[in-house]
PDB file as gemmi writes it, atoms N, CA and C in Angstrom:
CRYST1    1.000    1.000    1.000  90.00  90.00  90.00 P 1                      
ATOM      1  N   MET A   1     -45.156 -69.814 -99.752  1.00  0.00           N  
ATOM      2  CA  MET A   1     -44.280 -68.586 -99.797  1.00  0.00           C  
ATOM      3  C   MET A   1     -44.267 -68.096-101.381  1.00  0.00           C  
ATOM      4  N   GLY A   2     -44.827 -68.874-102.228  1.00  0.00           N  
ATOM      5  CA  GLY A   2     -44.836 -68.459-103.571  1.00  0.00           C  
ATOM      6  C   GLY A   2     -46.021 -67.784-104.068  1.00  0.00           C  
ATOM      7  N   GLY A   3     -46.883 -67.298-103.142  1.00  0.00           N  
ATOM      8  CA  GLY A   3     -48.062 -66.623-103.511  1.00  0.00           C  
ATOM      9  C   GLY A   3     -47.845 -65.152-103.955  1.00  0.00           C  
ATOM     10  N   PHE A   4     -48.805 -64.568-104.609  1.00  0.00           N  
ATOM     11  CA  PHE A   4     -48.768 -63.253-105.110  1.00  0.00           C  
ATOM     12  C   PHE A   4     -48.356 -62.210-104.054  1.00  0.00           C  
ATOM     13  N   TYR A   5     -49.045 -62.297-102.855  1.00  0.00           N  
ATOM     14  CA  TYR A   5     -48.683 -61.404-101.829  1.00  0.00           C  
ATOM     15  C   TYR A   5     -47.433 -61.442-101.216  1.00  0.00           C  
ATOM     16  N   ALA A   6     -46.895 -62.667-101.121  1.00  0.00           N  
ATOM     17  CA  ALA A   6     -45.498 -62.992-100.501  1.00  0.00           C  
ATOM     18  C   ALA A   6     -44.516 -62.323-101.452  1.00  0.00           C  
ATOM     19  N   LEU A   7     -44.672 -62.678-102.725  1.00  0.00           N  
ATOM     20  CA  LEU A   7     -43.735 -62.198-103.639  1.00  0.00           C  
ATOM     21  C   LEU A   7     -43.727 -60.698-103.908  1.00  0.00           C  
ATOM     22  N   SER A   8     -44.940 -60.144-103.889  1.00  0.00           N  
ATOM     23  CA  SER A   8     -45.027 -58.694-103.915  1.00  0.00           C  
ATOM     24  C   SER A   8     -44.376 -58.017-102.653  1.00  0.00           C  
ATOM     25  N   LEU A   9     -44.437 -58.652-101.496  1.00  0.00           N  
ATOM     26  CA  LEU A   9     -43.770 -58.049-100.304  1.00  0.00           C  
ATOM     27  C   LEU A   9     -42.199 -58.126-100.464  1.00  0.00           C  
ATOM     28  N   VAL A  10     -41.850 -59.207-100.879  1.00  0.00           N  
ATOM     29  CA  VAL A  10     -40.382 -59.425-101.095  1.00  0.00           C  
ATOM     30  C   VAL A  10     -39.865 -58.446-102.164  1.00  0.00           C  
ATOM     31  N   ILE A  11     -40.515 -58.257-103.151  1.00  0.00           N  
ATOM     32  CA  ILE A  11     -40.142 -57.365-104.234  1.00  0.00           C  
ATOM     33  C   ILE A  11     -40.045 -55.908-103.626  1.00  0.00           C  
ATOM     34  N   MET A  12     -41.160 -55.460-102.979  1.00  0.00           N  
ATOM     35  CA  MET A  12     -41.201 -54.140-102.358  1.00  0.00           C  
ATOM     36  C   MET A  12     -40.134 -53.874-101.364  1.00  0.00           C  
ATOM     37  N   ALA A  13     -39.743 -54.952-100.545  1.00  0.00           N  
ATOM     38  CA  ALA A  13     -38.719 -54.896 -99.605  1.00  0.00           C  
ATOM     39  C   ALA A  13     -37.351 -54.681-100.243  1.00  0.00           C  
ATOM     40  N   LEU A  14     -37.179 -55.375-101.392  1.00  0.00           N  
ATOM     41  CA  LEU A  14     -35.882 -55.291-102.155  1.00  0.00           C  
ATOM     42  C   LEU A  14     -35.818 -53.861-102.756  1.00  0.00           C  
ATOM     43  N   ALA A  15     -36.902 -53.394-103.378  1.00  0.00           N  
ATOM     44  CA  ALA A  15     -36.908 -52.119-103.843  1.00  0.00           C  
ATOM     45  C   ALA A  15     -36.574 -51.035-102.891  1.00  0.00           C  
ATOM     46  N   ALA A  16     -37.245 -51.036-101.694  1.00  0.00           N  
ATOM     47  CA  ALA A  16     -36.969 -50.143-100.537  1.00  0.00           C  
ATOM     48  C   ALA A  16     -35.519 -50.139-100.170  1.00  0.00           C  
ATOM     49  N   TRP A  17     -34.980 -51.337-100.024  1.00  0.00           N  
ATOM     50  CA  TRP A  17     -33.533 -51.519 -99.636  1.00  0.00           C  
ATOM     51  C   TRP A  17     -32.671 -50.923-100.694  1.00  0.00           C  
ATOM     52  N   LEU A  18     -33.038 -51.217-101.918  1.00  0.00           N  
ATOM     53  CA  LEU A  18     -32.120 -50.600-103.063  1.00  0.00           C  
ATOM     54  C   LEU A  18     -32.162 -49.141-103.152  1.00  0.00           C  
ATOM     55  N   VAL A  19     -33.329 -48.573-102.922  1.00  0.00           N  
ATOM     56  CA  VAL A  19     -33.478 -47.133-102.875  1.00  0.00           C  
ATOM     57  C   VAL A  19     -32.618 -46.569-101.753  1.00  0.00           C  
ATOM     58  N   TRP A  20     -32.712 -47.128-100.506  1.00  0.00           N  
ATOM     59  CA  TRP A  20     -31.994 -46.710 -99.399  1.00  0.00           C  
ATOM     60  C   TRP A  20     -30.546 -46.791 -99.734  1.00  0.00           C  
ATOM     61  N   GLU A  21     -29.955 -47.822-100.190  1.00  0.00           N  
ATOM     62  CA  GLU A  21     -28.546 -47.930-100.530  1.00  0.00           C  
ATOM     63  C   GLU A  21     -28.174 -47.070-101.497  1.00  0.00           C  
ATOM     64  N   LEU A  22     -28.907 -46.720-102.527  1.00  0.00           N  
ATOM     65  CA  LEU A  22     -28.536 -45.753-103.439  1.00  0.00           C  
ATOM     66  C   LEU A  22     -28.429 -44.393-102.963  1.00  0.00           C  
ATOM     67  N   CYS A  23     -29.443 -44.096-101.996  1.00  0.00           N  
ATOM     68  CA  CYS A  23     -29.333 -42.706-101.435  1.00  0.00           C  
ATOM     69  C   CYS A  23     -28.120 -42.554-100.655  1.00  0.00           C  
ATOM     70  N   ILE A  24     -27.738 -43.501 -99.877  1.00  0.00           N  
ATOM     71  CA  ILE A  24     -26.543 -43.455 -99.010  1.00  0.00           C  
ATOM     72  C   ILE A  24     -25.339 -43.313 -99.952  1.00  0.00           C  
ATOM     73  N   MET A  25     -25.309 -43.960-101.081  1.00  0.00           N  
ATOM     74  CA  MET A  25     -24.077 -43.875-102.037  1.00  0.00           C  
ATOM     75  C   MET A  25     -24.072 -42.625-102.751  1.00  0.00           C  
ATOM     76  N   ILE A  26     -25.235 -42.111-103.124  1.00  0.00           N  
ATOM     77  CA  ILE A  26     -25.252 -40.748-103.889  1.00  0.00           C  
ATOM     78  C   ILE A  26     -25.107 -39.608-102.969  1.00  0.00           C  
ATOM     79  N   TYR A  27     -25.693 -39.601-101.763  1.00  0.00           N  
ATOM     80  CA  TYR A  27     -25.821 -38.435-100.913  1.00  0.00           C  
ATOM     81  C   TYR A  27     -25.274 -38.838 -99.451  1.00  0.00           C  
ATOM     82  N   PRO A  28     -23.919 -39.227 -99.260  1.00  0.00           N  
ATOM     83  CA  PRO A  28     -23.521 -39.621 -97.919  1.00  0.00           C  
ATOM     84  C   PRO A  28     -23.394 -38.526 -97.006  1.00  0.00           C  
ATOM     85  N   GLU A  29     -23.462 -37.212 -97.413  1.00  0.00           N  
ATOM     86  CA  GLU A  29     -23.432 -36.194 -96.438  1.00  0.00           C  
ATOM     87  C   GLU A  29     -24.720 -35.957 -95.771  1.00  0.00           C  
ATOM     88  N   ARG A  30     -25.752 -36.451 -96.235  1.00  0.00           N  
ATOM     89  CA  ARG A  30     -27.191 -36.474 -95.591  1.00  0.00           C  
ATOM     90  C   ARG A  30     -27.196 -37.283 -94.426  1.00  0.00           C  
ATOM     91  N   PHE A  31     -26.431 -38.371 -94.343  1.00  0.00           N  
ATOM     92  CA  PHE A  31     -26.492 -39.404 -93.291  1.00  0.00           C  
ATOM     93  C   PHE A  31     -25.372 -39.355 -92.300  1.00  0.00           C  
ATOM     94  N   CYS A  32     -24.426 -38.503 -92.305  1.00  0.00           N  
ATOM     95  CA  CYS A  32     -23.390 -38.474 -91.464  1.00  0.00           C  
ATOM     96  C   CYS A  32     -23.436 -37.287 -90.467  1.00  0.00           C  
ATOM     97  N   GLU A  33     -23.207 -37.462 -89.175  1.00  0.00           N  
ATOM     98  CA  GLU A  33     -23.128 -36.392 -88.167  1.00  0.00           C  
ATOM     99  C   GLU A  33     -22.173 -35.420 -88.411  1.00  0.00           C  
ATOM    100  N   MET A  34     -21.074 -35.711 -89.018  1.00  0.00           N  
ATOM    101  CA  MET A  34     -20.001 -34.765 -89.243  1.00  0.00           C  
ATOM    102  C   MET A  34     -20.333 -33.742 -90.296  1.00  0.00           C  
ATOM    103  N   THR A  35     -21.114 -33.970 -91.299  1.00  0.00           N  
ATOM    104  CA  THR A  35     -21.456 -33.136 -92.385  1.00  0.00           C  
ATOM    105  C   THR A  35     -22.873 -32.647 -92.202  1.00  0.00           C  
ATOM    106  N   ASN A  36     -23.785 -33.107 -91.428  1.00  0.00           N  
ATOM    107  CA  ASN A  36     -25.153 -32.742 -91.331  1.00  0.00           C  
ATOM    108  C   ASN A  36     -25.419 -32.351 -89.821  1.00  0.00           C  
ATOM    109  N   ALA A  37     -25.440 -31.070 -89.555  1.00  0.00           N  
ATOM    110  CA  ALA A  37     -25.589 -30.666 -88.171  1.00  0.00           C  
ATOM    111  C   ALA A  37     -26.937 -31.007 -87.621  1.00  0.00           C  
ATOM    112  N   ALA A  38     -27.964 -31.242 -88.394  1.00  0.00           N  
ATOM    113  CA  ALA A  38     -29.383 -31.573 -87.983  1.00  0.00           C  
ATOM    114  C   ALA A  38     -29.334 -32.988 -87.259  1.00  0.00           C  
ATOM    115  N   LEU A  39     -28.371 -33.802 -87.534  1.00  0.00           N  
ATOM    116  CA  LEU A  39     -28.325 -35.169 -86.946  1.00  0.00           C  
ATOM    117  C   LEU A  39     -27.685 -35.142 -85.561  1.00  0.00           C  
ATOM    118  N   LYS A  40     -27.039 -34.082 -85.123  1.00  0.00           N  
ATOM    119  CA  LYS A  40     -26.482 -34.066 -83.809  1.00  0.00           C  
ATOM    120  C   LYS A  40     -27.461 -33.911 -82.702  1.00  0.00           C  
ATOM    121  N   CYS A  41     -27.135 -34.580 -81.592  1.00  0.00           N  
ATOM    122  CA  CYS A  41     -28.043 -34.464 -80.484  1.00  0.00           C  
ATOM    123  C   CYS A  41     -28.379 -33.087 -80.018  1.00  0.00           C  
ATOM    124  N   SER A  42     -27.356 -32.177 -80.126  1.00  0.00           N  
ATOM    125  CA  SER A  42     -27.502 -30.823 -79.672  1.00  0.00           C  
ATOM    126  C   SER A  42     -28.502 -30.056 -80.510  1.00  0.00           C  
ATOM    127  N   GLU A  43     -28.709 -30.351 -81.778  1.00  0.00           N  
ATOM    128  CA  GLU A  43     -29.587 -29.787 -82.594  1.00  0.00           C  
ATOM    129  C   GLU A  43     -30.986 -30.526 -82.772  1.00  0.00           C  
ATOM    130  N   CYS A  44     -31.216 -31.434 -81.939  1.00  0.00           N  
ATOM    131  CA  CYS A  44     -32.420 -32.149 -82.092  1.00  0.00           C  
ATOM    132  C   CYS A  44     -33.590 -31.232 -81.605  1.00  0.00           C  
ATOM    133  N   THR A  45     -34.702 -31.440 -82.192  1.00  0.00           N  
ATOM    134  CA  THR A  45     -36.015 -30.714 -81.841  1.00  0.00           C  
ATOM    135  C   THR A  45     -37.051 -31.618 -81.430  1.00  0.00           C  
ATOM    136  N   ASP A  46     -36.745 -32.963 -81.373  1.00  0.00           N  
ATOM    137  CA  ASP A  46     -37.867 -33.866 -81.036  1.00  0.00           C  
ATOM    138  C   ASP A  46     -38.055 -33.800 -79.532  1.00  0.00           C  
ATOM    139  N   LYS A  47     -39.327 -33.696 -79.091  1.00  0.00           N  
ATOM    140  CA  LYS A  47     -39.542 -33.609 -77.768  1.00  0.00           C  
ATOM    141  C   LYS A  47     -39.067 -34.729 -76.900  1.00  0.00           C  
ATOM    142  N   LEU A  48     -39.361 -35.954 -77.422  1.00  0.00           N  
ATOM    143  CA  LEU A  48     -38.882 -37.167 -76.711  1.00  0.00           C  
ATOM    144  C   LEU A  48     -37.466 -37.265 -76.639  1.00  0.00           C  
ATOM    145  N   CYS A  49     -36.832 -36.915 -77.708  1.00  0.00           N  
ATOM    146  CA  CYS A  49     -35.397 -37.037 -77.760  1.00  0.00           C  
ATOM    147  C   CYS A  49     -34.665 -36.112 -76.679  1.00  0.00           C  
ATOM    148  N   THR A  50     -35.224 -34.867 -76.706  1.00  0.00           N  
ATOM    149  CA  THR A  50     -34.581 -33.722 -75.813  1.00  0.00           C  
ATOM    150  C   THR A  50     -34.901 -34.142 -74.376  1.00  0.00           C  
ATOM    151  N   GLN A  51     -35.971 -34.844 -74.041  1.00  0.00           N  
ATOM    152  CA  GLN A  51     -36.175 -35.245 -72.669  1.00  0.00           C  
ATOM    153  C   GLN A  51     -35.300 -36.232 -72.249  1.00  0.00           C  
ATOM    154  N   TYR A  52     -35.060 -37.224 -73.235  1.00  0.00           N  
ATOM    155  CA  TYR A  52     -34.068 -38.409 -72.962  1.00  0.00           C  
ATOM    156  C   TYR A  52     -32.631 -37.840 -72.804  1.00  0.00           C  
ATOM    157  N   CYS A  53     -32.204 -36.851 -73.637  1.00  0.00           N  
ATOM    158  CA  CYS A  53     -30.899 -36.318 -73.649  1.00  0.00           C  
ATOM    159  C   CYS A  53     -30.658 -35.648 -72.238  1.00  0.00           C  
ATOM    160  N   GLN A  54     -31.764 -34.904 -71.793  1.00  0.00           N  
ATOM    161  CA  GLN A  54     -31.623 -34.217 -70.535  1.00  0.00           C  
ATOM    162  C   GLN A  54     -31.448 -35.121 -69.354  1.00  0.00           C  
ATOM    163  N   LYS A  55     -32.165 -36.246 -69.422  1.00  0.00           N  
ATOM    164  CA  LYS A  55     -31.910 -37.343 -68.335  1.00  0.00           C  
ATOM    165  C   LYS A  55     -30.418 -37.832 -68.340  1.00  0.00           C  
ATOM    166  N   LEU A  56     -29.893 -38.051 -69.592  1.00  0.00           N  
ATOM    167  CA  LEU A  56     -28.516 -38.455 -69.684  1.00  0.00           C  
ATOM    168  C   LEU A  56     -27.473 -37.415 -69.128  1.00  0.00           C  
ATOM    169  N   LYS A  57     -27.860 -36.195 -69.258  1.00  0.00           N  
ATOM    170  CA  LYS A  57     -26.897 -35.027 -68.821  1.00  0.00           C  
ATOM    171  C   LYS A  57     -26.881 -34.954 -67.305  1.00  0.00           C  
ATOM    172  N   ARG A  58     -27.831 -35.453 -66.595  1.00  0.00           N  
ATOM    173  CA  ARG A  58     -27.762 -35.303 -65.099  1.00  0.00           C  
ATOM    174  C   ARG A  58     -26.704 -36.116 -64.499  1.00  0.00           C  
TER     175      ARG A  58                                                      
END                                                                             
C-alpha cells in the first residue's frame, strides 16, 4: 500500500472529496431541490430519468 500509485490515488481521492465538501459549503443552493429547480424530477431532461418517472406515475 505504500507505493507511488497507491499514495497518488489516495491523495487524489482526498483532494476530490475536499473540493466536493468545499463546494457544498460555499454554494449550498446548487445542491438543494428547494433552491435549484433544475434538480426537481419535474424539470428533468434526461431521457432515462423521464422514462423511469413515467413508469412510477402509472
